C-alpha positions as CSV (number, residue, x, y, z in Angstrom):
1,M,142.9,95.2,106.6
2,K,145.9,94.3,104.1
3,W,146.0,90.7,105.6
4,F,142.3,90.1,105.1
5,R,142.0,91.3,101.9
6,K,145.0,88.8,101.0
7,Y,142.9,86.2,103.0
8,W,139.8,86.9,101.1
9,S,141.2,86.5,97.9
10,G,142.3,83.2,98.6
11,I,138.9,81.9,99.7
12,R,137.0,80.1,97.1
13,L,133.8,81.6,95.6
14,P,131.3,79.4,97.2
15,R,132.7,79.4,100.7
16,K,132.5,83.3,100.2
17,L,128.9,83.4,99.4
18,V,128.1,80.7,102.2
19,L,130.0,83.1,105.0
20,V,128.5,86.0,104.0
21,Y,125.1,85.9,102.4
22,M,123.5,83.1,104.8
23,P,124.4,84.3,107.9
24,L,123.9,88.2,107.3
25,I,120.8,88.1,105.1
26,V,118.8,85.0,104.8
27,I,119.1,83.2,108.3
28,P,118.4,86.6,110.2
29,T,115.8,87.5,107.8
30,L,113.8,84.1,107.9
31,L,114.4,84.1,111.6
32,G,113.4,87.4,112.6
33,S,110.2,86.9,110.6
34,L,109.2,83.9,112.0
35,L,109.8,84.7,115.4
36,L,107.8,88.1,114.9
37,M,105.0,86.0,113.0
38,N,104.6,83.4,115.8
39,S,104.7,86.1,118.6
40,Y,101.6,87.9,117.0
41,T,99.8,85.1,115.8
42,A,100.4,83.3,119.3
43,S,99.7,86.5,121.2
44,S,97.7,89.2,119.8
45,K,95.2,86.7,118.4
46,Q,94.7,84.9,121.6
47,A,94.8,88.5,123.5
48,S,92.0,89.7,121.0
49,R,89.6,86.3,121.4
50,D,89.9,86.7,125.1
51,Y,89.2,90.5,125.5
52,A,86.6,89.7,123.5
53,G,85.4,86.9,125.0
54,D,85.3,88.6,128.4
55,L,83.1,91.3,127.2
56,V,80.5,88.9,126.1
57,G,80.7,86.9,129.2
58,L,79.6,90.2,131.4
59,M,77.0,91.0,128.8
60,V,75.6,87.4,129.4
61,E,75.7,87.9,133.2
62,Q,74.0,91.5,132.8
63,M,71.4,90.2,130.3
64,D,70.7,86.9,132.6
65,Y,70.4,89.5,135.5
66,R,67.6,91.4,133.8
67,L,65.8,88.9,132.4
68,S,65.6,86.9,135.7
69,S,64.5,90.1,137.6
70,I,61.6,89.9,135.3
71,E,60.8,86.3,135.8
72,D,61.1,86.7,139.3
73,L,58.2,89.4,139.0
74,G,56.0,87.2,137.3
75,K,56.7,84.5,139.8
76,Q,55.9,86.8,142.8
77,M,52.9,87.9,140.9
78,I,51.5,84.1,140.5
79,T,52.0,83.0,143.9
80,D,50.9,85.9,145.5
81,A,47.7,84.7,147.4
82,E,46.1,87.9,147.9
83,L,46.1,88.6,144.4
84,L,45.0,85.0,143.2
85,E,42.0,85.5,145.6
86,L,41.1,89.0,144.3
87,V,40.9,87.7,140.5
88,G,39.1,84.5,141.5
89,R,35.9,86.8,143.6
90,T,32.7,86.8,142.0
91,D,31.1,89.8,141.3
92,V,27.2,90.7,141.2
93,S,27.5,94.4,140.8
94,T,29.3,96.8,138.1
95,Y,30.5,98.8,141.3
96,E,32.1,95.6,142.7
97,Q,33.6,95.0,139.2
98,L,34.9,98.4,138.8
99,D,36.1,97.9,142.7
100,K,37.9,94.8,141.7
101,T,39.8,96.0,138.3
102,M,41.3,98.9,140.7
103,A,42.4,96.6,143.1
104,I,44.3,94.6,140.9
105,K,45.7,97.1,139.1
106,N,47.3,98.5,142.3
107,W,48.2,95.2,142.9
108,M,50.3,95.5,139.6
109,N,51.4,98.7,140.4
110,H,52.9,97.7,143.7
111,Y,54.9,95.1,141.6
112,W,56.1,97.5,138.8
113,L,57.3,99.8,141.2
114,N,59.1,97.4,143.3
115,N,60.8,95.2,140.4
116,N,64.4,96.9,139.1
117,M,63.6,96.8,135.7
118,N,60.5,98.3,135.5
119,E,62.0,101.1,132.7
120,F,61.8,98.1,130.2
121,I,58.2,96.5,131.2
122,V,56.0,98.1,128.6
123,A,52.8,96.6,130.3
124,M,51.2,93.7,132.2
125,V,48.1,92.0,131.4
126,L,46.6,89.0,133.5
127,D,43.8,87.5,131.3
128,T,41.5,85.1,133.2
129,G,39.5,84.1,130.0
130,D,36.2,86.8,131.3
131,D,38.2,89.6,131.9
132,T,41.5,91.0,130.8
133,Y,43.2,93.5,133.3
134,L,45.8,96.0,131.7
135,Y,48.6,98.0,133.2
136,N,50.7,100.9,131.8
137,E,50.5,100.4,127.8
138,N,46.9,100.2,126.1
139,E,47.9,98.0,123.2
140,V,45.3,98.0,120.4
141,S,45.4,93.9,120.1
142,Q,46.4,93.3,123.7
143,Y,49.4,91.5,123.0
144,R,48.0,88.5,120.8
145,I,47.8,86.5,124.5
146,R,44.4,84.9,123.6
147,D,45.9,82.9,120.5
148,P,45.8,79.3,120.9
149,E,49.4,79.1,120.1
150,Y,50.5,81.4,123.0
151,K,48.1,79.7,125.5
152,R,49.4,76.1,124.6
153,A,53.2,76.9,124.5
154,V,52.5,79.1,128.5
155,R,50.3,75.7,129.3
156,N,53.0,73.4,128.4
157,N,55.6,75.0,130.5
158,R,53.4,74.7,133.9
159,G,53.7,77.4,135.6
160,G,57.5,78.4,134.4
161,A,58.2,81.4,132.3
162,V,57.7,81.5,128.7
163,W,59.8,83.9,126.7
164,F,58.6,84.4,123.1
165,E,60.6,86.0,120.2
166,P,60.2,89.8,119.7
167,A,57.0,90.9,117.8
168,R,55.9,94.4,116.6
169,F,53.1,96.1,118.7
170,S,51.0,99.0,118.2
171,N,49.6,101.2,120.9
172,G,47.5,103.1,118.3
173,F,50.0,105.9,118.3
174,Q,53.1,104.2,117.3
175,Q,54.5,100.9,116.8
176,F,57.3,99.4,119.1
177,E,58.9,96.0,119.4
178,A,59.2,93.8,122.8
179,F,59.1,90.5,124.2
180,R,56.5,88.8,125.7
181,V,56.9,86.7,128.9
182,G,53.9,84.4,129.6
183,R,52.9,82.4,132.8
184,W,50.2,80.1,134.2
185,V,48.3,81.3,136.5
186,R,46.4,78.5,138.9
187,D,45.2,79.1,142.5
188,G,45.8,76.5,145.5
189,K,43.9,73.6,144.0
190,L,45.7,74.0,141.0
191,N,42.7,75.0,138.9
192,E,43.2,77.5,135.9
193,V,43.1,80.7,136.8
194,G,44.4,82.6,133.5
195,F,47.3,83.6,131.9
196,L,49.6,86.2,133.0
197,T,51.7,88.4,130.5
198,I,54.6,90.6,130.8
199,V,55.6,92.7,127.9
200,V,59.2,93.8,127.8
201,D,60.8,96.1,125.6
202,V,63.6,95.0,123.6
203,E,65.9,97.7,124.8
204,A,66.4,95.6,127.8
205,V,69.1,93.8,125.5
206,R,70.0,96.1,123.1
207,S,71.2,98.9,125.5
208,I,73.5,96.1,127.1
209,F,75.1,96.0,123.9
210,N,75.2,100.0,123.5
211,Q,77.3,99.8,127.0
212,T,80.5,97.8,125.9
213,K,83.1,98.9,124.0
214,L,82.1,96.0,121.2
215,D,79.4,98.2,120.2
216,Q,81.0,99.9,117.4
217,N,83.5,97.2,116.4
218,A,81.2,94.4,116.5
219,L,78.3,92.5,115.0
220,L,76.5,91.5,118.4
221,R,73.3,89.2,118.1
222,L,70.9,87.5,120.8
223,Q,69.8,84.4,118.6
224,T,67.9,81.2,119.1
225,A,69.7,77.9,118.4
226,D,68.6,77.5,114.9
227,G,70.0,81.1,114.0
228,R,67.1,83.3,114.2
229,I,68.1,86.5,115.2
230,L,66.3,88.1,118.0
231,V,67.8,91.4,118.8
232,D,70.9,93.0,117.1
233,N,73.2,95.9,118.2
234,G,71.9,97.9,114.9
235,N,75.2,97.6,113.0
236,G,73.0,96.1,110.3
237,E,73.6,93.7,107.9
238,E,75.0,95.5,104.8
239,D,78.4,95.8,107.0
240,A,78.2,92.3,108.0
241,G,81.0,91.5,105.1
242,S,83.3,94.1,107.0
243,Y,83.1,91.9,110.5
244,Q,84.7,88.4,110.6
245,D,83.4,85.9,113.1
246,L,86.0,85.0,116.0
247,H,84.4,81.6,116.2
248,L,83.8,82.5,119.9
249,D,81.7,79.7,121.9
250,Y,78.2,80.9,121.9
251,S,76.8,82.0,125.4
252,D,74.0,80.2,126.5
253,I,70.8,83.1,127.8
254,R,68.0,81.0,128.0
255,E,67.6,77.2,126.9
256,D,67.0,78.2,123.3
257,W,68.9,81.5,123.0
258,A,72.5,82.4,122.8
259,L,74.9,85.5,122.4
260,S,77.2,85.5,119.7
261,A,79.8,88.3,118.4
262,S,81.6,89.0,114.9
263,L,84.4,91.4,115.4
264,K,86.4,93.9,112.9
265,M,89.6,92.1,112.5
266,D,91.4,94.9,111.7
267,D,90.4,96.8,114.9
268,L,91.3,94.1,117.0
269,Y,94.7,93.1,115.1
270,A,96.2,96.6,114.9
271,Q,98.8,95.4,117.1
272,I,99.5,92.4,114.5
273,N,99.8,94.9,112.0
274,R,102.2,97.0,113.8
275,M,104.5,93.9,114.4
276,I,104.2,92.9,110.4
277,R,105.3,96.8,109.8
278,L,108.6,95.9,112.6
279,T,109.1,92.7,110.5
280,I,109.3,94.8,107.5
281,L,111.7,97.7,108.9
282,I,113.9,94.2,110.1
283,I,114.2,93.2,106.8
284,L,115.1,96.5,105.2
285,V,117.9,97.1,107.7
286,V,119.8,93.5,107.1
287,F,119.1,94.4,103.7
288,V,121.1,97.6,103.4
289,F,123.6,95.7,105.6
290,G,123.8,93.0,102.9
291,L,124.2,95.5,100.4
292,V,127.3,96.8,102.0
293,V,128.9,93.2,102.5
294,T,128.2,93.2,98.7
295,R,130.4,96.1,98.0
296,Y,133.4,93.9,98.9
297,L,131.9,91.0,96.8
298,A,131.9,93.7,94.0
299,I,135.7,94.1,94.3
300,D,136.3,90.2,94.6
301,V,134.2,89.3,92.4
302,V,132.2,91.8,89.8
303,N,135.1,94.1,88.8
304,P,137.4,91.4,87.6
305,I,134.2,89.4,85.7
306,R,133.9,92.5,83.8
307,K,137.9,92.0,83.1
308,L,137.6,88.9,81.6
309,M,134.5,90.0,79.1
310,N,136.6,92.4,78.1
311,N,139.7,89.7,77.4
312,M,136.6,87.8,75.5
313,M,135.1,90.8,73.5
314,S,138.8,91.1,72.5
315,G,139.2,87.3,71.5
316,I,135.9,87.1,69.4
317,Q,137.2,90.3,67.8
318,S,140.5,88.5,66.7
319,A,142.9,89.8,69.3
320,S,146.3,87.7,69.7
321,P,146.3,85.6,73.0
322,R,149.3,87.1,73.8
323,K,147.5,90.9,74.3
324,L,144.9,89.2,76.6
325,A,145.5,90.8,80.2
326,K,145.9,89.3,83.3
327,F,144.3,90.7,86.8
328,K,143.8,89.5,90.6
329,G,140.2,88.7,91.8
330,A,138.7,85.3,93.1
331,I,140.4,82.3,92.0
332,E,137.6,80.7,90.1
333,I,138.0,83.9,87.9
334,R,141.3,84.1,87.5
335,E,141.2,80.1,86.5
336,M,138.3,81.0,84.0
337,N,140.7,83.6,82.4
338,D,143.6,81.3,82.0
339,I,141.1,78.4,80.5
340,F,139.9,81.1,78.2
341,V,143.5,82.1,77.2
342,S,144.6,78.2,76.7
343,V,141.4,78.1,74.2
344,M,142.6,81.4,72.1
345,Y,145.8,79.7,71.5
346,E,143.9,76.3,70.5
347,I,141.2,78.4,68.3
348,E,144.3,79.9,66.3
349,Q,146.2,76.9,65.9
350,L,142.7,75.2,64.3
351,I,141.7,77.9,62.2
352,Q,143.2,77.0,58.9
353,Q,141.2,73.3,59.5
354,T,138.4,74.8,60.2
355,V,138.3,77.0,56.9
356,S,138.3,74.2,54.8
357,Q,136.0,72.0,56.8
358,E,133.5,74.6,56.9
359,Q,133.3,74.7,53.0
360,K,132.3,70.7,53.1
361,K,130.0,71.1,56.3
362,R,127.8,74.0,54.3
363,A,128.0,71.5,50.8
364,A,126.6,68.8,53.1
365,E,124.2,71.4,55.0
366,I,122.7,72.5,51.8
367,E,122.2,69.2,50.3
368,A,120.4,67.9,53.6
369,L,118.0,70.9,53.6
370,R,117.3,70.4,50.1
371,K,116.0,66.7,50.6
372,Q,114.6,67.5,53.6
373,L,110.8,68.3,53.8
374,S,109.6,68.3,57.3
375,P,107.9,70.7,59.8
376,H,110.7,72.8,60.2
377,F,109.5,74.2,56.6
378,L,106.4,75.2,58.2
379,Y,107.8,76.9,61.2
380,N,110.1,78.8,58.7
381,T,107.7,80.0,56.4
382,L,105.4,81.0,59.9
383,N,108.1,82.9,61.0
384,S,108.0,84.7,57.1
385,I,104.4,85.5,57.7
386,R,104.9,87.0,61.0
387,W,107.6,89.6,59.6
388,L,105.3,90.2,56.7
389,A,102.3,90.8,59.1
390,I,104.5,93.4,61.0
391,L,105.5,94.9,58.0
392,Q,101.6,95.3,57.1
393,K,100.9,96.1,60.3
394,Q,98.4,93.3,60.9
395,N,98.9,92.5,64.6
396,N,96.4,90.1,64.8
397,I,97.9,87.7,62.1
398,K,101.0,88.6,63.7
399,A,99.6,87.5,67.5
400,I,98.5,84.1,66.0
401,V,101.3,83.1,64.1
402,D,103.4,83.9,67.0
403,S,101.4,81.6,69.0
404,L,101.4,78.9,66.2
405,S,104.8,79.3,66.2
406,S,105.3,78.7,69.9
407,L,103.3,75.5,70.0
408,L,105.3,74.3,66.7
409,N,108.6,74.7,68.3
410,Y,107.5,73.2,71.3
411,T,106.5,70.2,69.6
412,L,109.9,70.0,67.7
413,R,112.3,71.3,70.2
414,D,112.5,68.3,72.3
415,A,111.9,64.2,70.8
416,N,110.8,63.7,74.9
417,E,107.2,62.7,75.4
418,L,107.0,64.8,79.0
419,A,107.1,68.1,80.1
420,T,106.3,70.2,83.0
421,L,102.6,71.1,83.6
422,R,104.2,74.8,83.9
423,E,105.5,74.4,80.1
424,D,102.3,73.0,79.0
425,A,100.2,75.5,80.6
426,S,101.8,78.2,78.9
427,K,101.7,76.6,75.5
428,L,97.7,75.9,76.4
429,D,97.8,80.0,76.8
430,D,99.3,80.2,73.0
431,Y,96.5,77.6,71.9
432,I,93.9,80.4,74.1
433,S,95.2,83.0,72.0
434,I,94.8,81.4,68.5
435,Q,90.9,80.0,69.4
436,K,90.2,83.7,70.5
437,I,90.4,84.6,67.4
438,R,88.0,82.5,66.0
439,Y,85.9,82.5,69.4
440,R,86.0,85.3,70.4
441,Q,82.8,85.3,73.3
442,F,84.4,83.0,75.9
443,G,86.4,83.7,79.2
444,Y,89.4,81.6,79.9
445,A,90.8,81.1,83.9
446,T,93.4,79.0,85.4
447,D,93.8,77.9,89.4
448,L,97.0,76.0,89.3
449,E,98.9,75.2,92.6
450,E,102.7,76.3,92.3
451,R,103.9,73.0,93.3
452,A,101.7,71.5,90.8
453,L,103.6,73.6,87.8
454,D,106.6,71.3,88.9
455,A,105.1,67.9,88.1
456,S,106.0,65.8,85.2
457,V,102.8,65.8,82.4
458,P,102.7,64.1,79.1
459,K,102.8,66.6,76.4
460,F,99.4,68.2,75.1
461,I,97.5,66.5,78.2
462,I,95.4,69.6,78.8
463,Q,94.8,70.9,75.1
464,P,92.4,68.6,73.5
465,L,90.5,68.8,76.9
466,V,90.2,72.6,76.4
467,E,89.4,72.1,72.5
468,N,86.9,69.8,73.5
469,A,85.0,72.3,75.7
470,L,85.3,74.8,72.8
471,L,84.1,72.8,70.1
472,H,81.3,70.6,71.9
473,G,80.8,73.1,74.9
474,L,80.8,76.7,74.0
475,E,80.9,76.8,70.3
476,P,76.9,76.1,70.3
477,L,75.9,79.0,72.7
478,D,74.0,82.1,72.5
479,R,75.7,83.5,75.6
480,M,79.3,84.0,77.3
481,G,81.1,81.0,77.9
482,Q,84.0,80.5,80.7
483,I,86.6,77.6,80.6
484,T,88.4,77.2,83.5
485,V,91.8,74.8,84.3
486,R,92.3,73.7,87.8
487,A,95.8,71.7,89.1
488,S,96.4,70.4,92.8
489,I,97.8,67.7,94.2
490,R,96.4,65.6,96.8
491,G,99.2,63.4,98.4
492,S,100.5,61.2,95.3
493,V,98.0,62.1,92.9
494,L,98.2,65.6,90.4
495,K,94.3,66.5,89.5
496,L,93.9,68.6,86.3
497,T,90.1,69.8,86.1
498,V,88.7,71.5,83.0
499,E,85.1,72.9,83.4
500,D,82.8,74.6,81.3
501,N,79.4,76.4,81.3
502,G,78.6,75.4,77.9
503,I,75.7,73.2,76.6
504,G,76.0,69.9,78.9
505,I,76.4,66.4,77.2
506,A,73.3,64.6,77.2
507,P,72.4,61.7,79.8
508,D,72.9,59.2,77.0
509,K,75.8,60.4,75.1
510,L,77.3,60.4,78.5
511,A,76.6,57.5,79.6
512,E,78.3,56.1,76.5
513,I,81.4,58.1,77.0
514,R,81.4,56.8,80.5
515,R,81.2,53.4,79.5
516,Q,84.1,53.8,76.6
517,L,86.4,55.5,79.5
518,S,86.1,52.6,81.7
519,G,86.5,50.1,78.8
520,A,83.2,48.7,78.6
521,A,82.8,49.3,75.4
522,P,84.4,50.1,72.2
523,K,85.4,53.9,71.1
524,G,83.2,53.8,68.0
525,T,82.3,57.2,66.2
526,T,81.9,59.2,69.6
527,E,82.4,62.9,68.7
528,H,84.6,63.0,71.7
529,I,87.3,61.2,70.5
530,G,90.0,63.8,72.2
531,I,88.6,62.9,75.7
532,L,89.3,59.1,74.9
533,N,92.5,59.4,73.3
534,V,94.0,61.8,76.4
535,H,92.3,58.8,78.8
536,E,94.2,56.1,76.7
537,R,97.6,58.2,77.0
538,I,97.4,58.7,80.5
539,V,96.7,55.0,81.5
540,A,99.5,53.8,79.0
541,H,101.8,56.2,80.7
542,Y,101.1,55.5,84.2
543,G,98.4,52.4,84.2
544,Y,95.4,52.1,86.4
545,P,93.6,53.5,88.5
546,Y,94.9,56.7,86.7
547,G,92.8,58.1,84.0
548,M,89.8,60.5,83.4
549,T,86.3,60.7,84.9
550,I,83.6,63.0,83.6
551,D,80.2,64.9,84.5
552,S,78.1,67.2,82.7
553,E,74.6,68.5,82.9
554,P,72.6,69.7,80.2
555,G,72.6,73.6,80.2
556,R,74.7,73.8,82.9
557,G,78.5,72.7,81.6
558,T,80.9,70.0,81.9
559,T,83.7,68.8,84.4
560,I,86.4,66.5,83.3
561,E,89.2,65.6,85.5
562,A,92.1,63.9,85.1
563,T,94.3,61.9,87.4
564,L,98.0,61.4,87.0
565,K,100.5,59.9,89.1
566,Y,102.7,63.2,90.5
567,E,106.1,63.0,89.5
568,E,108.6,66.1,89.6
569,R,110.8,66.3,86.6
570,T,114.1,65.0,86.9
571,D,117.3,66.5,85.9
572,N,118.6,64.3,83.4
573,E,115.1,65.4,81.8
574,N,115.5,68.7,82.2
575,H,119.2,68.8,80.4
576,H,117.4,66.7,77.9
577,H,114.6,69.3,77.5
578,R,117.0,72.1,77.2
579,G,119.3,70.2,74.6
């Protein structure tokens, strides 16, 4: 252990940080997180989709079987020669008519008993135009089979089964919902005999939904190609927001019908949540391990830094450089201590010269301040007003003075024309604080991309646009106003947008402003001079095609979009700014 400490103390601090933090904390954490996230994204989501897809496929097969069985029933009936002959028989007496009716209903009963889907068949109706033969259920309106649109749709299918969307019917005692399956009945000479209608309860479909595990955790719908819902599993539209569509391909049931499934992601992605918790646990374990390693760094770095700070405090309190302590630790910190001791020796030698020069310097500064009339005087005056507001407990005055001081300081501290969007947006917040003292009834929101915050922009590029929205858009309003500032990056372009829901701009004024922005007309005396000045600053700094566009609708609001070249602030600019 002794040789290790000796070896460790001889290594430079940058190498120690690389050797410790990168392998032990950063790399394992990132790799573990990426591997686990990729694992659950690739496997769990696909497994959830496959599971839901298989269940939907089984439902489609069962649904197709039931509907096909009902269609086969109708096909058997309209192709039964004896039944067609019986229907086409001409009767002359009431007794023969009654006998014919009973015979036809017996045939219907025979087919109904021999169909395995008979539990869902509500009724069967054979309409010949002159007579109607109804089996099983006595529906008051006879299922609207004589509607012209109904007959036209059945004829157009030339004998094929036509499924009609569910409708509500009544048997005189209660209402129920059912499909109608219609077929055109013709004899051997292709003459029209009538129409056969089989009424099918919607439970033929809904009961299939209830048989799967998806029923409680999904919103299942049988719907048309244009999105009209025929039957669902009853979870209801009020819960639709708790479901998320897995984008399963629609499974075709009939030519115009399809089955879709929307599933609760929380239930299907339970495994994903477990893996997230596992990832967090791994990160915590690595973090604790890093803390243990950090203890060794504390021995080599933190404790020597504290001793160096004690030396500095002693030096500040005019202690003799000869009394400053030396200590063991990281090489860099020992070198810093040696440099500090050397500086203290030099300071001791220069004190006398500094005292004499300080008197001359103070005299020069007083003379310069006496002759200087600049915004700095205003800044100091505002600071005095701020303290007076604090003493008088006028918090509103203090808040507005603080915001104005921050804006003034932002203007004075750097001669550079450029700043980051983060800085400019921060000062915009100060401006909004000031304006809310005057305009109390308006909202302000921002939507700034993180990457866009580091972009280099001309100072006060957004504030004139917000001021324009306040003065000309929201001030005349008799309702709550809202201003929204957005920033996004599209390739090499930075887009800044200011939206308001104010009174908007009249079409003739909007056209004049657009002509001025394009350079087709002089500035004139437009009240929106701030917009034009910002546009000219952008064009002067970046050139064409960068600039501004404006869109407005009277009574709805105005949207101004500024397009700038995306540039990140350079290191030299940052140093100059901090200076």
